C-alpha positions in Angstrom: 8.0 15.8 -5.3 8.1 19.4 -3.9 6.3 20.0 -0.6 6.5 22.8 2.0 5.6 24.0 5.4 6.3 27.0 7.6 9.0 26.7 10.3 8.5 28.4 13.7 11.0 29.3 16.4 11.7 26.0 18.2 11.4 23.8 15.1 14.1 25.7 13.2 16.9 24.5 15.5 16.0 20.8 15.0 17.0 21.2 11.3 20.5 22.3 12.3 21.2 19.5 14.8 19.8 16.4 13.1 22.5 14.5 11.1 21.4 12.1 8.4 22.8 8.6 7.5 24.8 9.9 4.6 24.9 13.7 5.3 26.2 15.9 8.1 24.8 19.3 9.1 28.2 20.5 10.4 28.9 24.1 9.7 31.4 23.4 6.9 28.8 21.3 5.0 26.1 24.0 4.8 25.8 26.0 1.6 23.7 29.1 1.1 21.6 29.8 -2.1 19.7 32.8 -3.5 20.5 36.5 -4.0 20.1 36.9 -0.2 23.6 35.4 0.2 25.0 38.6 -1.4 22.4 41.1 -0.1 22.8 39.9 3.6 26.5 39.3 3.4 26.4 35.5 3.7 28.9 35.2 0.8 31.6 36.9 3.0 30.4 35.5 6.4 33.1 34.6 8.9 30.7 33.4 11.7 28.2 30.5 11.8 25.8 30.4 8.9 23.2 28.7 11.1 23.5 31.4 13.7 23.4 34.3 11.2 20.4 32.7 9.5 18.6 32.5 12.9 19.5 36.1 13.8 18.1 37.4 10.4 14.6 36.1 11.3 14.7 36.1 15.1 11.9 38.7 15.4 9.4 36.8 13.3 6.8 34.2 14.4 7.4 32.2 11.2 11.2 32.0 10.9 11.4 30.2 7.6 9.7 28.0 5.0 10.8 24.5 4.5 10.6 23.9 0.7 11.4 20.2 0.5 12.6 18.6 -2.8 12.2 14.8 -2.8 13.6 12.9 -5.8 11.6 10.2 -7.5 11.8 6.9 -5.5 13.8 5.2 -8.2 16.5 7.9 -7.9 16.5 7.4 -4.2 17.0 3.6 -4.6 19.9 4.3 -7.0 21.4 6.5 -4.3 20.8 4.0 -1.5 22.2 0.8 -3.1 24.1 1.9 -6.2 27.9 2.1 -6.4 29.8 5.2 -5.3 29.9 6.7 -8.8 26.1 6.4 -9.3 25.4 7.7 -5.8 27.5 10.8 -6.6 25.6 11.4 -9.9 22.3 11.2 -8.1 23.2 13.7 -5.3 24.9 16.1 -7.7 21.9 16.1 -10.0 19.6 16.6 -7.0 21.6 19.6 -5.7 21.7 21.2 -9.2 18.0 20.8 -9.6 17.2 22.4 -6.2 19.6 25.3 -6.8 18.1 26.0 -10.3 14.5 25.8 -9.1 15.2 28.3 -6.3 16.7 30.6 -9.0 13.6 30.2 -11.1 11.4 31.0 -8.1 13.1 34.3 -7.5 13.7 35.2 -11.1 10.1 34.6 -12.1 8.5 36.7 -9.3 7.2 33.9 -7.0 9.3 35.3 -4.2 7.3 38.2 -2.8 7.1 40.2 0.4 4.1 41.7 2.3 3.8 45.5 2.3 1.2 47.7 3.9 0.3 51.0 2.1 -2.5 53.3 3.1 -4.0 50.6 5.3 -4.0 48.1 2.4 -1.8 45.0 2.6 -0.3 43.9 -0.7 2.2 41.4 -2.0 5.2 42.8 -3.9 7.9 41.1 -6.0 11.1 40.9 -4.0 14.8 40.1 -4.0 17.0 38.6 -1.3 15.8 35.0 -1.2 18.1 33.2 1.2 18.0 29.4 1.4 20.0 26.9 3.5 19.8 23.5 1.8 20.1 20.5 4.1 20.6 17.0 2.4 18.8 14.0 3.8 18.5 10.4 2.5 16.0 8.7 4.8 12.2 8.8 5.3 10.7 8.4 8.8 9.9 4.8 7.8 13.5 4.1 7.0 12.9 3.9 3.3 15.5 5.5 1.0 14.3 9.0 0.3 16.9 11.4 -1.2 15.5 14.8 -0.4 16.7 18.3 0.4 15.1 20.6 3.0 15.6 24.2 1.6 15.1 26.5 4.6 14.0 29.8 3.0 14.4 32.7 5.5 11.3 34.8 6.2 13.1 37.9 4.9 13.0 39.7 1.6 13.5 43.2 0.2 11.6 45.2 -2.4 14.2 46.5 -4.9 15.5 50.0 -4.2 14.3 49.7 -0.5 16.4 49.0 2.6 13.7 47.5 4.8 13.6 43.7 5.3 10.0 42.5 5.1 8.1 39.3 5.8 7.7 36.9 2.8 4.3 35.9 1.4 4.7 32.1 1.7 1.1 31.6 0.6 2.5 31.9 -2.9 4.7 28.9 -2.2 1.8 26.8 -1.1 -0.2 27.7 -4.2 2.6 26.8 -6.6 4.0 23.6 -5.3 2.8 21.6 -8.3 4.4 24.0 -10.7 7.7 24.0 -8.7 7.6 20.2 -8.9 7.4 20.3 -12.7 10.3 22.7 -12.9 12.5 20.8 -10.4 11.9 17.4 -12.1 12.7 18.9 -15.6 16.2 19.8 -14.3 16.8 16.6 -12.3 15.8 14.4 -15.3 18.0 16.5 -17.7 21.0 16.1 -15.4 20.6 12.4 -15.0 20.1 11.8 -18.7 23.2 13.8 -19.6 25.2 11.7 -17.1 24.0 8.5 -18.9 21.2 7.4 -16.5 18.2 6.5 -18.7 14.7 7.5 -17.6 11.1 6.9 -18.6 8.0 9.2 -18.4 5.5 8.5 -15.7 2.2 10.1 -14.7 3.9 12.1 -12.0 7.1 12.9 -14.0 9.7 10.3 -14.5 11.5 7.3 -13.0 14.7 5.4 -13.9 14.2 3.0 -16.7 16.0 0.2 -14.9 13.7 0.3 -11.8 10.2 -1.3 -12.1 7.0 -0.1 -10.4 6.9 -3.2 -8.1 10.5 -2.4 -7.0 9.6 1.2 -6.3 6.6 0.3 -4.2 8.6 -2.2 -2.1 10.8 0.8 -1.0 7.8 3.2 -0.5 6.1 2.4 2.8 5.5 6.1 3.7 4.3 7.0 0.2 1.7 4.3 0.4 0.5 5.6 3.8 0.1 9.1 2.4 -2.0 7.8 -0.5 -4.3 6.0 2.0 -4.6 9.2 4.0 -5.7 11.1 0.9 -8.0 8.4 -0.3 -9.8 8.4 3.1 -10.9 12.0 2.2 -11.7 11.2 -1.4 -8.5 12.7 -2.8 -5.5 11.6 -4.8 -2.1 13.3 -5.3 -3.4 14.8 -8.5 -6.6 16.2 -7.1 -5.3 17.4 -3.8 -3.9 20.8 -3.0 -0.4 21.4 -1.5 -2.0 22.0 1.9 -4.1 18.9 1.7 -1.0 16.8 0.8 0.9 18.3 3.6 -1.8 17.4 6.1 -1.8 13.8 4.7 2.0 13.6 5.1 1.9 14.7 8.7 -1.0 12.4 9.6 0.3 9.5 11.6 3.9 10.4 10.8 6.4 8.6 13.0 8.9 10.5 15.2 12.4 10.6 13.9 14.6 7.8 15.5 18.3 7.1 15.6 19.1 4.1 13.4 22.1 1.9 12.8 23.5 3.0 9.4 25.1 -0.4 8.6 21.9 -2.2 9.4 19.8 0.1 7.3 22.1 -0.2 4.3 22.3 -4.0 4.6 18.4 -4.2 4.7 18.2 -2.0 1.6 20.8 -4.1 -0.3 19.0 -7.4 0.7 15.7 -5.9 -0.5 17.2 -4.8 -3.8 18.7 -8.2 -4.4 15.4 -10.0 -3.6 13.6 -7.7 -6.0 16.2 -8.1 -8.7 17.1 -4.4 -9.0 19.6 -4.4 -11.9 22.0 -1.7 -11.0 24.7 -3.4 -13.0 22.7 -2.6 -16.1 22.5 1.0 -15.1 26.3 1.1 -14.7 26.9 -0.6 -18.1 24.4 1.8 -19.8 26.2 4.8 -18.2 29.7 3.6 -19.2 28.5 2.9 -22.7 27.0 6.4 -22.8 30.2 8.0 -21.5 32.3 6.1 -24.1 30.2 7.4 -27.0 29.5 10.9 -25.6 31.9 12.8 -27.9 30.4 11.1 -31.0 26.9 11.7 -29.8 27.5 15.3 -29.1 28.9 15.8 -32.6 25.8 14.1 -34.0 23.4 16.1 -31.9 24.6 19.6 -32.4 21.1 20.3 -33.7 19.8 19.9 -30.1 19.3 23.7 -30.0 17.0 23.3 -33.0 15.2 20.4 -31.3 14.6 22.4 -28.2 13.3 25.3 -30.3 10.8 22.9 -31.9 9.6 21.5 -28.6 9.0 24.9 -27.1 7.3 26.2 -30.3 5.0 23.2 -30.6 4.0 23.5 -26.9 3.3 27.2 -27.1 1.2 26.8 -30.3 -0.8 24.0 -28.7 -1.3 25.9 -25.6 -2.4 29.2 -27.3 -4.8 27.1 -29.4 -6.8 26.3 -26.2 -7.0 29.7 -24.4 -7.7 33.4 -25.0 -5.5 34.6 -22.1 -2.6 33.0 -20.4 0.3 33.6 -17.9 4.0 32.9 -18.1 3.5 30.2 -15.4 0.8 28.5 -17.5 3.0 28.7 -20.6 6.0 27.1 -18.8 3.7 24.4 -17.4 2.4 23.6 -20.9 5.9 23.4 -22.3 7.2 21.1 -19.6 4.2 18.8 -19.9 4.5 18.7 -23.7 8.2 17.7 -23.2 7.1 14.9 -20.8 4.7 13.5 -23.4 7.3 13.7 -26.2 9.9 12.0 -24.0 7.8 8.8 -24.1 9.5 8.3 -27.4 12.7 6.5 -26.3 14.7 8.1 -29.1 13.7 11.6 -28.2 16.7 12.5 -26.0 16.1 16.2 -26.5 12.7 15.9 -24.8 14.2 14.1 -21.8 16.9 16.8 -21.4 14.7 19.9 -21.9 15.2 21.7 -18.6 13.7 24.9 -17.3 16.9 26.7 -18.3 16.4 25.8 -21.9 12.7 26.7 -21.7 13.4 30.2 -20.3 16.0 30.9 -23.0 13.4 30.4 -25.7 10.1 31.5 -24.2 10.7 35.3 -24.6 11.5 34.8 -28.3 8.3 32.7 -28.8 6.2 35.3 -27.0 7.7 38.1 -29.2 6.9 36.2 -32.4 3.2 36.2 -31.7 0.6 38.9 -31.5 0.4 38.9 -27.7 -0.1 41.8 -25.5 -0.1 42.3 -21.7 -3.5 42.6 -20.0 -4.1 45.9 -18.2 -2.9 46.0 -14.7 -0.5 43.1 -15.0 3.1 43.7 -13.9 4.6 40.4 -15.1 
């Protein structure tokens, strides 16, 4: 799930100081993502990234936007109680998915700044997205929850201009569901390619080896959020990003210090009681790795299969509308792939990531008699 909220002055510092069970926020562990790393000199930085990040946005009321990427609960369970190799696969897939989604956000024009011209405020496509990703593994209810807080600086630049402007974060609120589709397409692809089998669900995907009952047993906070939404006649599907954010904050516990050994022992005991079969995941992964060379030779037609998936999705989508946007087209393709992935033999559908989609979409648009609507700049 992708969620987000604005971060003001005092709140920003808490992200820098709160270590997690598995992860540290020490200076050496912090990475920087986005073209802002180059534009603002973070790629050559010799001083503290945290301090430089704060200095960049110190004159703004809203300092940053916390775009949080939470993996499906079954992936968090794998990370929490799986062996070291599987935990590493989970976190590497998570980090790749976050980095690629942030690139997509900037490349596709969702990153915009506010500019005032002749008394009129408008939103302009920008460059210079700068994000500090902070890894976490716990929910406030001490459930396993592998998630990354991507702190996006409230700073961007219109190309060919020097002035640093405030970011229009309303666009992030409006597009959280779309970002979620993009993020999960990459995460699922990375897990499948590493030999971790998945299955399609209503919200995206879960690991094949983890059942719904097992997931719910590790999801105390998720159940509370659903109750908060239901009290207002809403569900995760019918609610907006802002409504889900309010439901998440409602009744949320304060963060507490915990005993890591006790938490992990509790997770392992719960997994054993529920019969979570991580040995099967390990055996599946090893079998996949053993046959990967053979499989890659047999599936050199994956490019053709990806072509087919994108073409079918575009044809179906254009058959239902007279006008469309690139965002709507991408959404249709990723949803089409999710449906196709219900066929357990359709490995290509389960590994169709946003990168593969964006390679093929321009060619599909060119093949058809489409034209840009007047006044549109993207």
